[in-house]
N, C-alpha and C positions, 0 to 999 in steps of 0.2 A: 505493499499500501505505499509505500511513506518514499520509492523514486518513482510514482505515477502519479501519485496529490500533486509533489511535488514537479511534474512536468507541466499539469493540467495551469499549477499556476504560476508558471514562468510562459506558458503561452496567454494567460490572464494578462497577466502584466505589457504583455507587447500590445493588448486588446486596449488597455483604460490609460487615461490621461491624469496619473498620481496629483499632479501639481495643480490639475481644475481643479480635482476635489481638494484638496489640502486646502489649495483656496478658497470655495467655495464654505466648507466647513469652518475657517477664521472668522469667514465675514460670518454667517448665520452661527456659529457661536457668539461671538462679539453681539450682536443683536439679543441672544437671548438672555445674556448675563448686562446686557444694558433694560433691558423690557425688566430684568429679574430686581436690578437693581432700583432701578427710577421709577418705576410702575407698584413693584410690589410693596421691597424692605423700604421704600423713601418714605417717613414722615411723613402726616400729612395730605400724601400723594392723592391725589384725585382717583376719582370713581375712573375704572377702564371701563372704556369701549370696544361693545363688539368690534369694532373692526381693527381697534390695534392688537383684541386680544385673535383675531381670525389672520392677521400678519405669523403672531407668532407660530398658531397652528399650522402654519404653513412647514415650520422647521420641521414641527413635532411630529406630523402625519402625513403620510402618502396620501388620505382617500380626504384633506381638507378642502376647504372649501376656497374656491379659483383655482386648485390645482390641475395645472396640467403632464401632458405627457411627459416638458423637457424641466417639471418641479422636483428640484433633489432635495430627500425632506427624511427625517432618522426612520419611517418606518412606518407600514401598517400598523396603525395603532390597534383599531376596533373600537375608537372612541365617538358617536355622533358629533358635529360640529357646537349642538345646543349642549352638551353634558360639557366638552373644553370653558365657552365660555361661562358656565356656570361656577365649572371649578374654581378660575380662573380669580374668578369673582368672590369663589369661599374664600381663599386662600387670603386674597388682600383683604380682606376684611374680618383674618381669625390673625389676633396675635402670636397666637402657639403654631397652629399650623406651620404659617412662614417660616415660624423661630427654627423649629423643625427641620422642613425644608433646605433650610440657607444652612444648617447647624450640617445636614447628610452631604449636602454639594463643597461644601469647601472642606468637611472632615477629611484627612491626609491617611487616620492611622483603620486599618480593616477593621478592627475588633468594635473601635469606637464609630465607625459608620454600622455596624453589624446591628449596635445597640441602639443608634441615632431611629434605624429603619424600623426596628420593632418597638422602639417606643412611637412613632410614628404613627405604626399598623395600630398600636393599643390605641392610641389616643380618637383615635379616626373612625373606630370600628363600629362604631353607630347614626356614619353618615353616611350617602346616598350617594356618592360624588366622582365614583370611579377612580378615586388616586389609589387607594389599598386594595386590590383585586389581588385574587392568586395568581395570574400571571406574570403580576408586577410589569405590566408593559406602560403605566405612566409612569410610574418614579423613572426607571430603565431609560423611557424617553427624553425626558429631563433630564437626570444622570449624565446621557450623552451628550444634547444640547450644552450641559453648564461646561464641560469639558473631553472632546470628541479623539482626545488622545490618550483619554484614560479608559474608556470605554468602548467593549463592542456596542453595537445597534441594532441588535440580536435581540428585542428588550420583553420577546416572551419567554417567560423559565421554560416554558414545555417544548419550546424548542432549543433552546439552549441544552438540558437535559437530552434530546434526541442527538446533540452535534457529542457532546463530552461522550457518550453513551456510542456511538458510529464510530467514532476513531480513538475508544479510548482513554480519552486525555484525565488527566490524574485531579482528580476533586478532592480536596480536602477534606473531610466528612461524611454526613449518612443526606441524599437529598432527600431519600424518603422523610426523614424525624429532623435534618434540619428546619428553622425559625423560617419568618423570610428576608429578614434581613442575612441570615447566613446563604441563605439562595442566591441571592440578590448578589452580593460582593462574591463569595466563592467561585459563583460559575462564570464571572465576568472572567475571573485572575486565571480559571483552570481554562479558558478558552483561549485568552491571550499567550497564558506563557505556555497550555500545552504543544499546542502549533509550532512550535521553537525549533520542537525534537522533531519535525520532519524543514529546519531547514525554511518554515514561514516567518519571516520578521518584518513586519511592515505594520502599515497604521493601523488602529484597531478597525475605522469605516470600509479599509480596502480588502481586507481580511471580510467583514462582514458580507461586501458586495460578492465578495471570492465564492462566499459559500453559498449566498443566494442565487447568483447569479448562474455559477459556471457547475456547483456540484450540488446543488438542492436536492435533484432525483438521489444521488449515493446514500445521504444521511434521514431525506423526508420522504424519497417515496416517489411516485409516480408524478407531476403536477400539470394544470394545466393551464397556458398562457393565454394571453395576449386577444380574453372573447372581451367582445365589447358590447354592453348592451345595455342601452339609453333610459332615460327615468320613463314611470310608467305612465301609462297615460289611458287616462280615463275615457273609451271609445268600443263602438257595439262591427268595427270595425273586423272581420277572416280572416285568421290570417292561416296557413296550412303548414298544415304539425307533418313531422315528417320523423322518420329513426335518428339524422342528424340535428333535431330541433330538440327532440328529446335530450340527449346528452348535453347540451347547452345550458337546457332548463335547469339539470341538476345546478350549477353552477349560479340560480338565478336567486336562490334564498340565499349567499353570499353577498354577492351583489349589493340586494336589496340592505343586509346590515350595514356593512361598509358606510352603504351609499347613503345611508337613511335621510338625509337631510338636505339629497339633493333629486328624492323622491316628490309627488307632492303627496306622500302619503307625510310626512314631517311636518304638511302646514297645520295640520288637524290632530296627528297621533306621536304618541311618544314612546323610544324604549324606555324598559323597568328592570333598574337597576339595582340588586340587594347585597347587604353586606357589601358594596363597594364594587361587585360582578355584575357585566351585564348579563342579563338573564333573557334576557325576548327571546333568545336561537331555541329549537327545539327545547324547550320549552315541558320540562315530565308531571304528569300527571299519573294519576292510577292506573287510570284508561289508553294509554299512549304518548305519542310525544307532539304537541301543538309546534307547526312549523315557524309562526313567529308567534307570540305573545305582547301585546300594544297595550297603551293607557289613550284614551281619550282626553286630549289638554285641556278641554274648556266641565267635563263630564265628572272624569275621571272614573270614566266605566273601562272595562280590563273588555279589549280588541283581540279576538283570535282570527291570522291570518295565516290563513294556507292557499297552498301552493298548487293546483291542480295539475298532478305531474304523470301523468300516464295512466290515468285512474278517469271513471264513467265520471259524466258528471252528479248522477248517482251515486254513487260514494264520497263522491265530495261532498255533500250538499250531510249525507248523514254522518260524514266525522266530521264537518264544524260545529251540527248544533249538539253533537257529544259532548263535544269539549265547552261549546258555550252552556250546556247545563250543567257538566260535571264545575264548572270556575261556578253560576250562581246555588251551588246545593255546597261545595266547599271552600269560596273563596269570598264571594260575597257578598249572605246571607238573604240569599234570592233577590239581590237586588238584578235586574238585567243588563246581559252585557250586547256586545256588538262584534257582527262576523265580517270579515271581507275573504273575499275568491281570489286569485291571482290566477288569470288563465290567460293562454293564448289565443283564444275566441269564445263568443259569449254565444253558445246554440243553445238552440227550440226546450231541450230539458232543464238547463236552466234557470232559462225565461219563465218556463208553468210551472217551477217547485218554487218560485220566490216572486211568485204572484200569495202565495200561499206564507212566504216567512221573510216577514217585513225587516230583521233586525240583520239582515245579510246585502252586503254590497257586491261587487262586478267587477274588478280592474283588470283590464286587456294590458297585455305586454308586447312590444316587439323586439324579438333578435334582431341585431343585427353586426355581422361575425366577418371581421376585417381580418384581409391579409398585410405585412406590411415589411417591404426588403429589407433586409437587413444588410447595415452598413457599419 
């Protein structure tokens, strides 16, 4: 593995402009630090506007509002835009929250940093702000932005564990039982130090790009790339269903979650966080798994969103009403819920069924598959 991996890395270096990325991250890190020092930490700073936060989220999150194919951000963090906005406003207004984060960013001793992260997780445990989830995405994205020369931008602890296991990197601890602070700090060190045994010693962001862009299939498995699905449209147009469309539809759920704020759904509905984790996708119930569970922004009602993938309209109606009934019995004390079906076309069976079921809407979408020349 050593020689093969090193060869792949050398080929990768010929394809990437290291100085370009170094320059970009020097600037973007300086912008993040300026935001942090002058908008978050500065005493008596004015309340942060959404537009100012959006500029910072463009640095942190590939799926940020305004992001394009040329935008270079830390990672796909899986936090909706609205949640990012609320999070930074909460951090600015909470003295202890921003104090803990600032200490974490500036601490140079690993053991002390672990303790501070654990302290942050304990302090933030009852806040529904997506800052301290099990994945560590938000903390790791901000740590990287504050100091891109010290942290990898593999923000997911799950992905870090897969990298460590696949390449047999030395992890100083027990990943299963370690605290969040230990996992975040130790996994970063394990990856940065571990690849030196393969004679790979480079900027953390270059190593991270190599792992995702060049060898992701090795440590994570086969991935789907460059499927471009536009925003969901509320339409009665009929689109042809084919076998190839079915395979692309399998990625629709991930697309909706990661691009939530760019879809029409975000106008009236919001994704749900529990204990700092986004739990809307694949929400588990006693009778099955809901594709997406959301909440009505105005009324607070639960909204069951089901994707009609390779199943009949009758099955889809039965499935969504079953989940709505379960929620009303187990989660809402009988208060009514709402349902949304997302389908590639609106057929007669859906039309007639929904004449009798008044709390379900249908959205249709169009899949647009594009090929791009590799340069």
